[in-house]
Phi, psi and omega in degrees: 000132178247142183304324182294341184260001181294142178287152179300325180299321179295311179297324177295320177296317181293319184297329183272355179297132183288346179265150178293132180229131180225137177248128179228156173277179183290351176268355180092005179286139179285128179253324182199143175214147183272178184292328178298323181294320181295317177302320182296316176298320180293321180299330179267009183057042176241144175263177187297336179284346181258023181306325184299331178294340181274340180271163180308143177304144177051039181295331182293311179298325179300309181302311184296319181292323178289324179292316178298327179271354181058045177236160179290154178284129182297148173290136182233131171266126182243136176249125178245185185300317185245347188222163172236126185238138173256109182269129176243132182234137179213150181283149169290170183301321178276002177065022183260336178235165176227133175261120175255121181243126181257140174241124180287112181247027183302317180297317179292324181295318180293321175296320183296316178301319182293320179296313180304312182300316182297316180299313181297325179292320179294320176297319176297321179295319178297322177295318179292324181292315180300311179301320178294314178299321180293317178295317181291328180295315182298313182298330180272314182294323179304303178290332177297313180299319180295316179300311182296324181294315179286335177291322179292321176296317179297320181294319179295321180293324185260007188306321185285341186245359182282143174282169179297323182291322180291322174299320176300320177293318177298317178296323178293319176299318181292318182296312185288328173296318174298319178300318179297316178296320175296320178296319180296321181293321177299317179296319178294323180292315182296331176288309184294317185284327179290328182264356177079017182273346173287130183263110177292134178248104180276113177221157178295125177229143177272108185297318181302313181295322178298315184293313179304316182297314178299323177292314183299325185285348186243002182300318180298319179295321179295317181293323182298334176264004178070027181269150176271133179250127175243129178247129184233087183235141176290156184281335185278164176280147171234095182265136181221149176276103184208188178265117187295321181299312183297317180293316180301311184292327181295311176298318181297316184295320185286325175290320175298319178299317177295322179291319183298318186264000177258115181268331177206160179109234188215162170228135180242130177233129184207168176226135177230141173263119181238092185065241176258028179231139173254125180255126172252123184231148173231120178247152175213165175258029182289192187294343183074174182225149174279178184292323180296318178291324179294334178289338185240005187292337179269004179275139181300147175060039180232136175219178179292332177228156188231161174089185182287339182269005181300150185284327186255144177284162177111165185248016173073036179254342186310306188285325178296323179292323179298317177300316177296320179291322179292316179299321179300329182252015178060037176245177186230158172227131185236160181226138173227116184209148175224146178302127176084356187236010179085189181221152177229115174259140179224122173262127182248115185248121177292138178281000000 
């Protein structure tokens, strides 16, 4: 189809199109433009002879190169003083003319700018929040560590003359100090991992060794509750390239969770090699969870009970952190639980 063969009805239809349309030959000469294109030029303080300034830069060479390569002309977005136009260009049937059709996307462009500004503002807010939490953590943990350190020294010095009640008070101070330190670390982690500011360090780590250490550090707590501990670990090493902090914290949170919610019975901690995946699992004979609780158990600040009267300590970050740790190393965590039958958490780490 050649411009010279266009019917008057076709030209009239194009002229009434609300979007700017311009027809040019392969030399870039204007052959036809509709009323909307004329209005567009006037709005930009351009006359008809300056039509090329409204089209994408170097549009002539683009047309010739696309014709030689027998490919379509790419869509181009142009930003002007008052408007944003999306130019779509296509060859006529005989490949001798090119029709440029503009779509006004000013509204979308402004929305995009507003969204980008909102995103940048949100990111800045997240950075400020993380910086605030980092600073607060430092300001709280530094004196806390000092207090706990001197309290331990004092307790050791006075151990022989302390009454049972006084020993209990020292233990209570130490327990609550540790609890506060753990809470601060959890809040920091939820901030860093949620905003992506934590930098994952992939290094060879022995999964078996990590699990063994976390079990050993909690044997006294397990025995104190009279729980039976079953360990199911392979004798060989299982080395994987992963982030040691993420793996260590994940195992620690799952074992702590099992100890916290299991009043009697057993806890099982094990590792299995399954093809190209290492599974770490923690089972307990605790109260178990219904389907509704399982759907929200990995949500931050959520527990089985709420408020000041809740039975268990903590602010409900442990399992949500496990999910964030696992996401960071491209691993998964799954839960299988039934009311009255306990729970089984499984972390799957790709080798």
